[in-house]
Residue, then its C-alpha position, 0 to 999 in steps of 0.5 A: m305326870l312325869i314330863l321328860h325334856y332335853t335341855g337343848m344347850g351345849s353343856g349341862e353346866a350351862a343348863v343348870r346356870w340357866l335354870e338357876d337364873p330367875a331371869s330365865e323364868v324356867s325351872c325343873h325338878y331335876v337335871v340328869h347329866e350325860d355321865g348320869r349325875i343327877v342334880q336336883m333343882v326344885r323340891e318335888a312338892d313344889r311347882a316348877w316351870h318346866a311344862g309351859a303352855g300345853s295340855w294332856q287329857g284336857v289338863s292345861d296346868v301341867n306344871s302343877l300336876s307334874v314332875g319335870i326332868e331335864i336330860v342334858n342333850p343339845g337336841h335337834a339344833a345339834g343334829s340329835p345326838d344319842f343319849p349316853d347309856a349312863q345317862v339313860d340308866a340314871v333317867i330310868r332309876l330317877s323316873g322309877e323312884i318318882v313314879e313310885r313316890h307319886r303313884i304315876v300311872p305308866e301312860r302319864v310318863l310323857g315327853h315335853s312334845d306330847i304336851a306341847p306338840a306345836r311348840k316343842q320337839d323334846p326329848g325327841e325321836k332319839f330318846p329310847w322310850s322302849r328302854l324305859f318300858a322294858a324297865g317297867l316305866g311308861h306306856f309303849v307298844t311295838p310300832a306297827s310295820f310300814c306298809d301300803g295303805a290309805l294315808l291321812r295328811q294335812g288338808d284331808e277331810g272326812l270320817a277317817v280323819r275324824d276317827f283318827q283325831r278321836r283316837l289321838a284325843a282319847y289317848g291325851y293329845e289336844v286335838a279337836p274331832s273336826g274331820r279336817f286334818d288341820d295344823a293341830t292334828a299334823v303337829a300332834t301326829a308328829a309328836f305321837q310319832r316321836h314318842f311311839r313310832p320314831a322311825l319316821v316323823d313327818g306328821v302324816a298318818d300312815v297305816s303304821t301310825q294309825r295302827t300303832l295308835s290303835r295298839l296303844i289304845a287297846a293296851l290301856p286299862a279301860e277301867r282307869y283311863c278315859p273310860r268314856a272316850l274308850k267306850r265311844l271308840a270301841c262301840g261307836d257313838g251313834d253314828r259310826a263305830i271305830d274298830i280298835a281290835g281290827a286296826v291292831a294287827d299288821 
């Protein structure tokens, strides 16, 4: 996996000093400054402490299976400033090299908030995932348009909630298909929105969010990615089928 973060600090120099300090108990493989400068902090062959507690596709030791890039940006606490073009271009170049070296598949280029949605918001909704996708990195689809329709939100219960939870889990988020829209589902929904439908991040599964998730699942190479989960989503598991194709169109 390749995990992208923002530093959440006032300057790149401060972030590097913190990452070099053993007392911080955090590290990463690379820091990308706002002007595009890249600093390697840890060898890619070595384990860096960048992911923390989290999970993706049932894997909980993300640090051992990923390369981590810290992107210098003060983040949400400072109003989520835009990422400069020079910085994004550098992230794209570096990510492309890492992906090629380690043969990382597109759907495993992720944000910190994807793997730890209850704890983290980075790199945030301002990060231009669509630019990475245009450069051949990551997995992305055009977000579905906003429209009226049934919403799923915290406290809701039923088959529709369970179906949505199954889709989140099939994609990789740590969500149990309980049929109740609980805290874990809400934070996973918000994380999904930050990455794939950033126009509105509220943790509510509106029609746009549900359709965007279905588009992503439909665009996955089923022979490589969660084939059993995808088969259940496409064909049903004996009690209810989930129509992926029918949910893709606006």
